[in-house]
N, C-alpha and C positions, 0 to 999 in steps of 0.2 A: 320521165322519171317518176317513180312512185316512192313517196316518203314514208309509207307504212299504212296510210289510210286509203284503201283502194276505192272507197265510195266517192271520195273527192275527185277521183280521176275517171269515174265510170258514169257515163251519161250518154245513152244512145238517143240522139235527137232526130235524126233523119229516118224516114220510112224505109229506105233501102237498107240502112245499117240495122235497124230493128228487125226487119224481115230476114235478113241474112243471118243475124245472130240467133234468132229463134229456130230457123231451119237447121243451122249448124248444131245448136244445143240439143234439139230434138233428135237429130240423127246420131249425135255422139252418145247421148244417154241410152238410146235404144241399142246401139252397137255394143256398148260396154256392158249392157244389162242382158244381152242375148236375145233381144226381140227383133223379129223380122217383119212383123205385121202390126198395124195399128188399128184400133177400134174406137169409133167416135159415135156418141149419141147425137143425132141430128134433130134439132128442134125446129129448124126453119128460121132460127134467129141468127144474128150477126156473129155472136161469139163462137158458136159451134161451126159456123161456116168458115170463119177465119182459121180456126184450129184445124179443120179438115183440109183446107187449102194448103196450109203449112205442112201437114202430115203427108199430103200427096207429093210435095216436093222432097221431103226428107226421106220417105220410104219408097217412093215410086207409086203411082196410082194403083197398080195391080196388087199392091200390098196393103191397101187401106180399105177398111170396111165401114160404111156408114149405116147406122141403124136408126130409123125413125120409130119413136115409141108413142104414138098418139093416144090421147084419151078422148072421152066424149066432149071435153072442153076444147080440144085442139082445133084451131081453125083450118079450113080447107086450104087457105093460102099458105099457111105454115107447112102443111103436108106437101103442097105443090113445090114450095121453095126448097124443102129438104131434098125431094126427088130431083128437082132441077139442078141443084148444086152437084149432086152425085153424077148426074149425066154430064154436066159441064166438065167435071174433073176426070171423068172416066173411071170412077171407083165402083167397087161392088156395093150394092145397096139392098137393104131389106126393110120391111115395115112390120113391126111387131106391136100389136095393140096391147095396152096394159089393162083394159077393162076387166078382164077375168081375174087378174092378179089383185087389182084394187078391190073388186067385189069380194074375193075370198078373204082379204084382210078385214074388210068391213063386216062380213058375216061373223068372223071369229071374235071381233071386238064388240059386236052389237050388245051382248049381255052386259058387258062391263061399261059401255058408254050409254046405257039406257038412262033417259032423263036429262041428258046433256045436249047442248046445242052444237051444231057443226061449227068448226072454227079452223084455225090454221093446221090443226092436227090432221084433218082430212086432206087438206092441200098437200101436206108433207108426205102422206101415205102415197100419193101419186109420184112424187119425186123419188121416194125410196123404192117404189115398185120398179121404176126405171133403173135405179142403181142396182137392184137385185138382178134384173134380167141382163143388164150389160156386164156385170161381174161374172154371171154364169157363162156368158158367151166368151168372155176373156179367158176364163179358166178352161173351158172346153177346147178352144182353138189356139190357146197360147199367144193371144194378141195383147199388146199393151193398150189398156184402156186409158184414153187421154181425157182429163177433165177440161171443162171449157169456161170456168169462171174467170172473170177479169178482176183486176186489182180494186176497182171501185166497189164491186159487189162484195168481194171478200173482206174489204176494209170495214164495211158496215154490217156484215153478217147476213147479207141478202143472198143466202144460199142455204142448202139443207144438208146437215150432217147425215152421212150414210145414204144420201140421195144423189143430187147432182155433184156432190163433192167426191163421189167414188171414183177411183182411178189411180194410176201409178205415177203420172206426171201432170202437173198443172202448167200447161204450155204458156198461157197468157196471164198467169196470176200476178205478174208484175207490170201488166199493161193496163193503164186506166182506160175507161170506156171510150173516151173521145179519141184516144190513140188507136183503139180497136177499129173505130170507123175510118180513121185515116189509113190504117194498114189495109183494110178491106178495099178502099179505093186504089191503093197502090197495087194490090194483087190484081185488080181489074184494069190496070193501066193499058194493057194491050188488047184484051178482049174480056168479055163478060164471063168470068168464072163463078163469082158469087152473084146470084140473081139480084138485080137492081132493087126489086121489091124488098129483099132482105135488108138492104142498106137503108131504104127510105122509110119503112114502116116504123111506128113507135115500138120500142122494145117492151116485151111482156114475157113473164114466166108462164102464162097460160095455165095457172093452177086453179083459177076461178073465172067465171064468165066476165068478159070485157075488162079483164085485169090489165093494167099498164104499170110499168116500173115507177112512173111518177106519182102513182097513188101512194107509194110508200117512201119515195125518195125525192129530194129536190132535183131539178133538171141537171143532167149529167155535167154540163159545163160548170155549173155552180159547185156540184159535189166534187168534181175532180180538182177544181181550184182550191177548195178548202182542204181536201185530203193531201194535196201536194205540199201546201204550206204547213199543215199540222204534222203529217207523218214524215215527210222527207226533209223539211226545213226546220221543224221543231218550234213553230210559232205557238204562242199561248192563246187562250181564248180572247184576251184583251187585244192582242196584236191582230188576230183574225178579224175581229170587229173593226179595228182601226183600219183594216184594208178595205172596209166597205161592206162586209158580209153581215147579214141580219143576225142579231144576237140569238134569237130563238133557233134559227137554223144551225148556227155554229154550235150551240149547246147540244142540240139533238144529234148532230153528226159526231161530235167528240164523245158523247155518251155511247153511241152505237159502236164506235171504234173500240173504246175501252172495254165495253161489255162483251165483245165478241172475240176477244183474244183466245178463249178456250176453243172456239171453232178453228181458228187458224193453226193452233197447235196440232190439230188432228187432220190438217189438210195435206194433200200430196205435195211433195217437193216441187218447186217451180223453177223457171228460168229467169234470171235477173236481167232487167233492161233499164232500170232506173238507179239513181245513186243510192237509194235505200229501199230494199225489198223486205217484205215480211219474212219472218223466220229468223235466220242467223243475223240478219241485218238490223232487227228490232226486237228486243226482248223486254216484255213487261209481264207482271203476274197474270195468271189465268183466273184468279179469284179477284172479284172487283167489289169488295165490301165498301171501298172508299168512294165508289160512284154513287152519287145521290139519285 
């Protein structure tokens, strides 16, 4: 029985239930939107691998296209993992280098950027080059581009507007990072569809040499714990610290969550798997003057 507050009755805890809900939601969204093909940018990382595996089930492998978009920074193991995933799933696969697109943007901006140091701007140009090329392929072939960001990254703004956020449906946007790992292992329960190396290696955006997610974020078990209590259960800073979390880490995560509401307002719609998803489930102002 539902008394009017659906969030209190909505909590997918098991891997099988989460898997089936995401496949069903993806298939239903595509069918009702008129899409018969799916397109995914494959980085060689776990998020895009899980989304691709779900898409292969929802659409059928012959209707899924995986595109690897390596840069000069992309590791060979990431390129190998992307190709290996496509082979394991039996989907169409292509590799499109972004070097020329990034170089063209750099040349156009060089006069304006003269005298400045390289920073996150140049990193984001890579992500946006990928978004540009993926959206072009989506337009040309009428395929639904699926975004691959997880709830942990989206919560703290560890994503690029008009870059890796490009797409029509955010399949795992309500799935915390640790649940992404659990779902990957569930997908591999009978045979290796997602390369083991993809699951075992440290996560990285690969936008600069030797980059790791933990350069910018706390370990995902810590991050996911704080986010669940803050976002889904509404605990205060003091209550989070009372749970044993470091004060500085708590303050940093809450600040990032609050400051990045504007990004989430521009994100693709997602599939709900937790009691409280971003979007209609949680509304706060997009301007954050109150954040110190």
